[in-house]
Structure formats: C-alpha cells, structure tokens
C-alpha positions as CSV (number, residue, x, y, z in Angstrom):
1,M,115.1,113.0,121.9
2,I,113.8,112.5,118.3
3,A,114.4,114.4,115.5
4,I,111.5,114.5,112.7
5,N,113.0,115.8,109.5
6,D,114.3,119.7,110.8
7,T,112.5,119.7,113.9
8,V,113.7,118.3,117.4
9,F,111.2,116.8,120.1
10,D,112.7,116.2,123.1
11,Q,111.9,113.7,125.9
12,A,109.5,116.6,127.9
13,Y,107.6,116.8,124.6
14,F,106.7,113.2,124.3
15,R,106.4,112.8,128.0
16,D,103.5,115.8,128.0
17,A,101.9,114.5,124.7
18,A,101.6,111.3,126.1
19,H,100.1,112.4,129.4
20,R,97.9,114.2,127.4
21,I,96.6,111.3,125.1
22,A,96.3,108.9,127.7
23,A,93.7,111.2,129.4
24,A,92.0,112.2,126.3
25,V,91.8,108.4,125.2
26,Q,91.1,107.4,128.9
27,L,93.9,104.7,128.6
28,D,93.5,103.8,132.6
29,K,89.8,102.4,131.7
30,R,90.7,100.9,128.0
31,A,94.3,99.2,128.9
32,G,93.0,95.8,127.9
33,D,91.7,97.3,124.4
34,R,93.0,97.3,120.8
35,F,93.7,100.5,119.4
36,A,94.3,101.0,115.2
37,V,96.2,104.3,115.2
38,C,96.8,106.2,112.1
39,F,98.3,109.8,112.0
40,S,99.6,111.9,109.3
41,E,102.3,113.4,111.4
42,A,105.1,110.9,112.9
43,Q,105.3,112.9,116.2
44,D,101.6,112.5,116.9
45,W,101.9,108.8,116.1
46,L,104.6,108.1,118.3
47,A,103.0,110.1,121.2
48,F,100.3,107.9,121.2
49,F,102.3,104.9,120.6
50,F,104.3,105.7,124.0
51,A,101.3,106.2,125.9
52,A,99.4,103.1,124.7
53,R,102.6,100.8,125.4
54,A,103.1,102.7,128.6
55,A,99.2,101.5,129.7
56,G,99.9,98.1,128.3
57,A,97.2,98.6,125.6
58,S,97.6,97.0,122.3
59,V,98.7,98.7,119.2
60,L,97.9,98.5,115.3
61,P,100.1,101.0,113.6
62,L,99.0,102.0,110.4
63,H,100.7,103.7,107.5
64,P,100.2,107.8,107.3
65,S,99.1,107.4,104.0
66,T,96.2,105.1,104.6
67,P,93.0,106.1,103.3
68,Y,90.1,106.1,105.8
69,A,88.3,103.3,104.3
70,A,91.7,101.0,104.2
71,A,92.4,101.7,108.0
72,R,88.7,101.0,109.1
73,R,89.1,97.6,107.3
74,Q,92.4,96.9,108.7
75,A,91.0,97.8,112.1
76,E,88.3,95.3,111.8
77,T,90.5,92.5,110.2
78,A,92.8,92.9,113.8
79,K,89.8,93.1,115.9
80,C,90.6,96.4,117.1
81,N,88.0,97.9,119.6
82,W,88.9,101.5,118.3
83,L,90.1,103.2,115.4
84,F,91.7,106.7,115.8
85,Y,92.4,108.3,112.6
86,N,94.1,111.8,112.7
87,R,92.3,112.4,116.0
88,L,91.9,111.5,119.5
89,D,87.9,111.0,119.1
90,G,88.2,107.1,119.0
91,E,85.8,105.6,116.6
92,P,84.5,102.2,117.9
93,I,85.0,99.2,115.8
94,C,84.7,96.0,117.7
95,E,82.8,95.3,120.9
96,E,84.8,92.0,121.7
97,R,87.8,92.3,123.7
98,A,91.1,90.2,123.4
99,S,92.0,87.6,125.7
100,E,95.7,89.0,125.9
101,A,96.6,92.6,126.2
102,G,99.6,94.5,125.8
103,Q,100.5,93.7,122.1
104,L,102.0,95.3,118.9
105,L,99.7,94.4,116.3
106,Q,101.0,94.2,112.6
107,M,99.6,93.4,109.3
108,S,101.6,90.9,107.5
109,S,102.8,92.2,104.1
110,G,100.3,90.0,101.8
111,T,103.1,89.0,99.4
112,T,102.1,85.6,99.6
113,G,98.5,85.7,100.3
114,E,95.7,87.8,102.0
115,P,97.1,90.0,104.9
116,K,96.6,88.9,108.4
117,C,96.8,90.4,111.4
118,I,100.4,89.2,114.1
119,A,100.2,90.0,117.4
120,R,103.5,90.1,119.4
121,A,103.5,90.8,123.3
122,W,105.2,93.8,124.5
123,S,107.8,91.4,126.6
124,D,108.9,89.7,123.4
125,I,109.2,93.0,121.5
126,D,111.5,93.9,124.8
127,D,113.6,90.7,124.4
128,E,113.9,91.3,120.6
129,I,115.2,94.7,121.1
130,D,117.7,93.2,124.2
131,S,119.0,90.7,121.9
132,Y,119.2,93.0,118.7
133,T,121.3,95.6,120.8
134,S,123.5,93.0,122.5
135,A,124.6,90.9,119.4
136,F,124.8,94.0,116.8
137,V,127.1,96.6,118.2
138,E,128.6,98.3,115.4
139,P,125.9,101.1,115.0
140,Q,126.5,102.0,119.0
141,D,128.6,105.4,117.8
142,M,126.7,106.0,114.9
143,T,123.6,108.4,114.6
144,P,120.4,106.9,113.4
145,L,118.6,108.0,110.6
146,I,115.2,106.6,109.7
147,A,114.3,106.9,106.1
148,G,111.2,105.0,106.3
149,P,107.6,104.5,107.9
150,T,107.9,104.3,112.0
151,T,104.5,102.3,111.7
152,H,106.5,99.5,110.2
153,S,108.2,97.4,112.7
154,Y,111.5,97.7,110.9
155,G,111.7,101.9,111.2
156,L,109.5,101.2,114.6
157,I,111.7,98.4,116.6
158,C,114.6,98.5,114.6
159,G,115.0,102.3,114.0
160,V,113.6,104.3,117.1
161,M,113.0,101.8,119.9
162,V,116.4,100.4,119.3
163,A,118.3,103.8,119.0
164,L,116.5,104.9,122.6
165,K,117.5,101.4,124.2
166,R,121.2,102.5,123.1
167,G,120.8,106.2,124.5
168,Q,120.8,107.4,121.0
169,S,118.5,110.5,119.4
170,P,117.1,109.2,116.3
171,A,116.0,111.2,113.4
172,I,112.9,110.1,111.1
173,L,113.3,111.7,107.6
174,D,110.6,111.9,105.0
175,T,111.6,109.9,102.1
176,G,110.0,111.9,99.1
177,N,112.6,114.1,98.4
178,P,116.0,112.3,97.9
179,K,118.1,115.6,97.9
180,F,116.6,116.4,101.2
181,L,117.9,112.8,102.5
182,L,121.5,113.6,101.0
183,R,121.5,116.9,102.7
184,K,120.4,115.4,106.1
185,L,123.3,112.7,105.4
186,R,125.9,115.4,105.0
187,E,125.0,117.1,107.8
188,T,125.0,114.3,110.3
189,E,128.0,113.0,112.0
190,R,128.8,109.4,111.4
191,P,125.4,108.8,109.9
192,Y,123.4,104.9,109.9
193,L,120.9,105.1,107.3
194,I,118.2,102.7,107.9
195,S,115.8,102.4,105.1
196,S,114.6,100.3,102.2
197,P,116.5,99.0,99.2
198,A,114.5,101.2,96.9
199,I,115.5,104.1,98.5
200,L,119.1,103.3,99.0
201,H,119.5,102.7,95.4
202,T,118.2,105.9,94.7
203,L,120.6,107.6,96.9
204,A,123.8,105.5,95.8
205,R,123.0,106.2,92.1
206,L,122.5,110.2,93.3
207,L,125.7,110.5,95.2
208,P,128.8,111.7,93.4
209,A,131.8,109.8,92.7
210,G,134.0,109.3,95.6
211,E,131.4,110.1,98.3
212,Q,130.0,107.5,100.5
213,I,127.4,107.0,102.9
214,H,128.6,106.3,106.7
215,A,126.7,103.3,107.2
216,T,123.5,101.8,105.4
217,M,121.1,99.2,106.6
218,T,118.8,97.1,104.5
219,S,116.0,94.8,105.1
220,G,112.5,94.0,103.9
221,T,113.4,92.1,100.6
222,L,116.6,90.9,99.1
223,L,118.5,93.3,96.9
224,P,118.8,92.6,93.1
225,D,122.6,92.1,92.5
226,P,123.2,95.5,90.3
227,W,121.5,97.4,92.9
228,F,123.7,95.8,95.9
229,G,127.0,96.6,93.9
230,Q,126.0,100.0,93.7
231,I,124.8,100.7,97.2
232,R,127.9,98.4,98.7
233,A,130.2,100.6,96.8
234,K,128.8,103.9,98.1
235,S,128.7,102.5,101.7
236,K,131.4,102.5,104.1
237,Y,129.7,100.1,106.1
238,M,126.7,98.1,105.1
239,F,124.5,95.9,107.3
240,Q,121.7,93.8,106.5
241,Q,118.7,92.4,108.9
242,Y,116.3,89.4,108.0
243,G,113.2,88.8,109.9
244,C,109.5,88.2,109.7
245,S,106.3,89.6,111.5
246,E,105.8,86.8,113.6
247,A,109.3,86.6,115.2
248,G,110.5,89.8,114.4
249,C,114.6,90.2,113.5
250,I,115.7,86.7,113.4
251,A,119.4,87.5,111.7
252,I,122.0,90.5,111.1
253,N,125.0,90.9,109.2
254,P,127.2,93.5,110.1
255,D,129.2,93.4,106.8
256,V,127.5,92.8,103.7
257,Q,129.8,91.3,101.0
258,A,126.8,89.4,99.1
259,A,123.0,90.2,98.8
260,N,121.9,86.9,99.9
261,E,124.0,86.8,102.8
262,I,121.3,87.5,105.6
263,G,123.2,87.4,108.8
264,H,123.9,85.4,111.8
265,V,120.9,84.2,113.8
266,L,120.2,86.5,117.0
267,P,121.1,84.4,120.2
268,R,117.4,84.2,120.9
269,F,116.4,81.8,118.6
270,A,117.7,78.2,117.4
271,L,117.8,77.6,113.9
272,R,115.9,74.6,113.0
273,D,117.2,72.1,110.3
274,A,119.8,74.7,109.0
275,G,120.2,72.7,105.2
276,T,123.2,72.7,103.0
277,A,124.0,74.5,99.8
278,R,123.4,71.2,98.2
279,E,120.1,70.9,100.0
280,P,118.4,74.2,101.2
281,K,115.7,73.9,103.7
282,E,112.9,76.1,104.8
283,I,114.4,78.6,107.3
284,A,112.6,78.1,110.5
285,V,113.6,79.2,114.1
286,E,112.7,78.2,117.4
287,R,112.3,80.2,120.8
288,K,110.6,78.7,123.6
289,G,109.4,75.8,122.1
290,V,107.7,77.8,119.7
291,V,108.9,77.2,115.8
292,V,108.2,79.8,113.3
293,E,108.3,78.9,109.7
294,T,109.1,81.6,107.5
295,R,108.4,80.1,104.1
296,D,112.1,81.1,103.1
297,L,114.4,78.4,101.3
298,G,117.9,78.6,102.3
299,Y,120.9,77.2,104.3
300,R,123.3,78.3,107.0
301,R,127.3,77.8,106.0
302,D,129.9,76.6,108.0
303,D,130.7,79.9,109.5
304,G,127.2,80.6,110.6
305,M,126.1,82.9,107.9
306,L,122.6,82.5,106.8
307,V,122.1,82.2,102.9
308,F,118.7,83.1,101.4
309,L,117.8,81.7,98.0
310,S,113.9,82.3,97.2
311,R,110.4,82.6,98.8
312,L,109.1,79.0,98.5
313,D,106.0,80.4,96.9
314,D,107.9,82.2,94.5
315,L,109.8,79.1,93.2
316,I,108.7,78.3,89.5
317,N,108.7,75.0,88.5
318,V,109.4,74.0,84.9
319,S,109.0,70.6,84.0
320,G,110.4,69.4,87.2
321,L,113.0,72.2,87.4
322,N,113.0,74.8,90.4
323,V,113.8,78.5,89.1
324,Y,114.6,81.2,91.3
325,P,113.4,84.3,90.3
326,K,116.0,86.4,91.8
327,E,118.6,84.6,89.5
328,V,116.8,85.7,86.4
329,E,115.9,89.1,87.4
330,D,119.8,89.5,88.3
331,V,120.7,88.7,84.4
332,V,118.2,90.9,83.1
333,M,119.1,93.7,85.2
334,T,122.5,93.9,83.8
335,F,121.3,94.3,80.5
336,G,122.1,98.3,79.8
337,G,119.7,100.7,80.6
338,I,117.1,98.4,82.5
339,D,116.8,99.4,86.3
340,D,114.3,97.0,87.8
341,A,112.6,93.9,87.0
342,V,110.2,91.0,88.5
343,V,110.1,87.4,87.4
344,F,106.9,85.5,88.2
345,R,105.3,82.3,87.3
346,K,102.6,81.6,84.3
347,Q,100.7,78.7,84.0
348,D,101.8,76.6,80.9
349,A,99.9,73.5,79.6
350,F,102.8,71.8,78.6
351,A,105.6,72.8,81.1
352,G,103.2,73.2,84.1
353,E,104.8,76.6,84.9
354,R,106.9,78.8,82.8
355,V,108.8,82.0,83.8
356,A,107.2,85.6,82.9
357,L,109.0,88.6,83.2
358,L,108.4,92.4,83.5
359,F,110.8,94.9,83.5
360,S,111.2,98.8,83.5
361,A,114.1,100.8,81.8
362,E,115.4,104.2,81.0
363,H,114.5,103.8,77.2
364,A,112.8,101.3,75.1
365,V,114.4,97.8,75.2
366,D,114.7,95.5,71.8
367,R,113.1,92.6,73.2
368,A,114.9,90.1,70.6
369,Q,118.2,91.6,72.1
370,L,117.1,91.0,75.6
371,R,116.0,87.5,74.8
372,Q,119.8,86.8,73.2
373,W,121.1,88.7,76.4
374,C,119.2,86.1,78.6
375,A,120.0,83.1,76.4
376,E,123.6,83.5,76.6
377,R,123.3,83.6,80.6
378,L,120.6,81.6,81.7
379,A,119.4,77.7,81.1
380,A,116.8,76.8,78.8
381,H,114.3,76.4,81.7
382,Q,115.0,79.9,83.2
383,M,114.2,81.6,80.4
384,P,111.7,83.9,80.3
385,T,108.9,83.0,77.8
386,E,107.1,86.1,78.0
387,I,108.8,89.5,78.3
388,V,106.8,93.0,79.0
389,Q,108.6,96.3,79.6
390,V,106.2,98.5,81.8
391,E,106.9,102.1,82.8
392,R,106.9,101.0,86.7
393,I,107.4,98.0,88.4
394,P,104.5,97.7,91.4
395,R,106.2,97.6,94.6
396,Q,104.5,98.2,97.8
397,A,105.2,100.7,100.2
398,N,107.8,99.0,102.2
399,G,109.7,98.3,98.9
400,K,108.6,94.6,98.8
401,I,107.2,92.9,95.3
402,S,104.2,90.7,95.8
403,R,104.8,88.0,92.7
404,R,101.5,86.8,93.7
405,D,99.7,90.5,92.9
406,V,101.9,90.9,90.1
407,A,101.1,87.4,88.4
408,A,97.1,88.1,89.2
409,R,97.5,91.8,87.8
410,Y,99.3,90.6,84.6
411,G,96.7,88.0,84.2
412,T,93.9,90.5,84.0
413,G,95.8,92.5,81.3
414,E,96.5,95.4,83.8
415,F,100.2,96.5,82.9
416,A,100.4,98.5,79.3
417,P,103.7,97.7,77.9
418,V,105.9,100.5,76.7
419,R,105.8,100.7,73.0
420,T,109.3,99.6,71.4
421,E,110.6,100.3,68.0
422,A,111.2,96.4,67.9
423,A,109.6,93.6,69.8
C-alpha cells in the first residue's frame, strides 16, 4: 500500500495498473528496451516502474515537471528506445538496443560537469536495498513520509523501495505547500520524513517552539551549519545518508550530531584509503573489484564515521592555500538575516583564484558590515573578494547547488544584485 498525499493506493491497484501498462506497452516483446518515463502523477509513474522492473526492462525516470523538449533530450542522451511522456503511446527515440538489459538509468546531477547517464543493474539495486535495511534498522517501527520526487534514486530506492522491503506503507507527499506537510506530519504516528535539506529547513523554521518532527532523513548536499542546528533541534531523531549515482547509498549516519558526519560505510562496500583529518583523501569505495571514485574529499575517524570536507571540484586555491567553500558559507550564514549562501571560485591574475560570494537575506545587507563580520572569523585567503546579494540562490530540483553553474552564470552577469542602502 502506498499513499500519495491524501489518497491511498492498495496493492491491488498497482498490480492491476502494472498489468494494464505491460499489455499496452507490449513489455513482453520489449523487455530488452530502454524506457524514458515522464508522468505528472506519481501513481502513474510508479505503476509503470513496477511493470517495467518486473519485465526486466531498463527505466530512465524523469522528474514530472520536465518539459517535453528536455525529456526527449535526456532520453536521447541515455540512448533510450522509447519515451513515454504522460501517455502509454510511446514515442520511438533510438533504434540501437543496449547490450545489457534490466537497469535503472539515472542522469547525474551535473554539479561538476555535463549530466551523464548512469546505469545500474536491478541486481545491484536489490543488493543495495538488502544492505541498507540490514545496516540501518532505526526506522523499522516508523512511518516513512517521502517529501520529494520518487523519480530520483533518493525517494525511489531509499524511500519507496526500502519501505516496501521493510513491509511498511510509505506516503509520498507534494512539497509545494509546507503547511500541508506539517499537517501530514502531525496526523502520522512516528513519522519518518525523507526529504531534501531545503524542505527540512523550511519545516524547522515553521514548527512552533517545543514541537518536533519524530525523525528526519537528509541527503543530497551537506547542510550549512545554521540550517543543521535548526533542523537538529526540531528532530527527535535525525539521520543522514551519503552516496552517488554510480554506487547508490554508500554510508548512513543513524544519529547525526554534526552536519559533516555523513555516516558509516554500508557493509557491501570497502572504503579505499580512508585518509585522516590531517591528510584527507578522495572518498572512494570498492565492491566486487570495481572502484567508484566520488570526487569528494574526506576521511574516516577512528570510530568509523566518514567525514565530508568538500567536493574536490569545488576547492578554491588562493595562492596555494585551499579554501573549503562550506567553511566560508557557514560564517556568512551566521550573519543576522542571511538565509542562504553559495561560495564559488573566480579567476584572479595575481592569486590564481579568489573567493566569490552570492547570498540571499530577509532584508538588504550592508556589505561593509558583512565584510567586517567575515574578516573577524575567516583567514585572509578565505575572505570573499566579491560579494553580491541576490533575491534567491539558484538550487537544483534536488536541493543541490552547482557551483560550476553559478560561476558561469555569474560571469555572464546573470545575477541582478539586490539594491542596498550601503555597499
């Protein structure tokens, strides 16, 4: 049984819908094909997913808000044979058949380059779910609420599929109305909210004093320290998971006490060259002889906790000194009224690279005062040399920020600064 907002769809509904879809799409004849699927209604997408997976087909889930042109472009990039866009009359895309069938196809986030198609066999997905549920038992008696797209692996695998594996009945909730989310949390016994940092932060700010969410799970991007403090205070239990498109979930923290504590590595992986606080390394894991390099910098503590420092691609080298963007962002976001910030690199003729900053705030901020605030809390090489207040920090649908994209857009003059009384 799966609830979608206020409607419950039982097992019989999805069984019948999957049979109907399998017949309409002729899955028995196209089991080796790749299907790009975009439906505006979650129940339609999930029914198609269950049917295609049962038939051993490969599926590329597309976010329900994806425009047709973008959906077709992603289907072509993933070399899908068919695109199903809000109807069961499939549109042929690519004639070439993949050599390997039965895969979950995902487009990488593109935070460090052009998005690419990642293919994972259903057997690997099944192994991930088995490892996940055996290692992470804390939510076993909780009710999973998924406030995010089930077309993303976080909501699909760690939300829906893990819940079903545990014998639970997950609820999928629209994220556009925070008051609706609060109502569903209050109506649910021991709710376990699986969502993005941005949504968790919004709910934490809306909850009245003394009220907590039973349990929260965050993933996708590291929480700024001010956001973490607010969410942790409003969560009786707080979990965090870490992973990547190529490997799935890599680590889980069942009791988060600091934003950068991303968890203990799941038993299905071996951590390669764990690094230390003094000498952090790129986080890389191995499974069955295959090494996945994450392009993330971190280390493992003596207690086994994996600690995240930065994306390697996000490091800013100022005259030979490394700047971790999150350290600067955390300082900026403790300045009164600032609610979001992103730090990125800007080329400099003398230092090679410099720190640039975009931030959003509840009111116009005096940049001279902000500079003074930063100067008292940051080393000279960490100081932003360019500071711009904008209406909103550009985040992707999954809540992540692409610093590469922000830097490129900033370079073209796209971000209009908020008018301030003093600069």
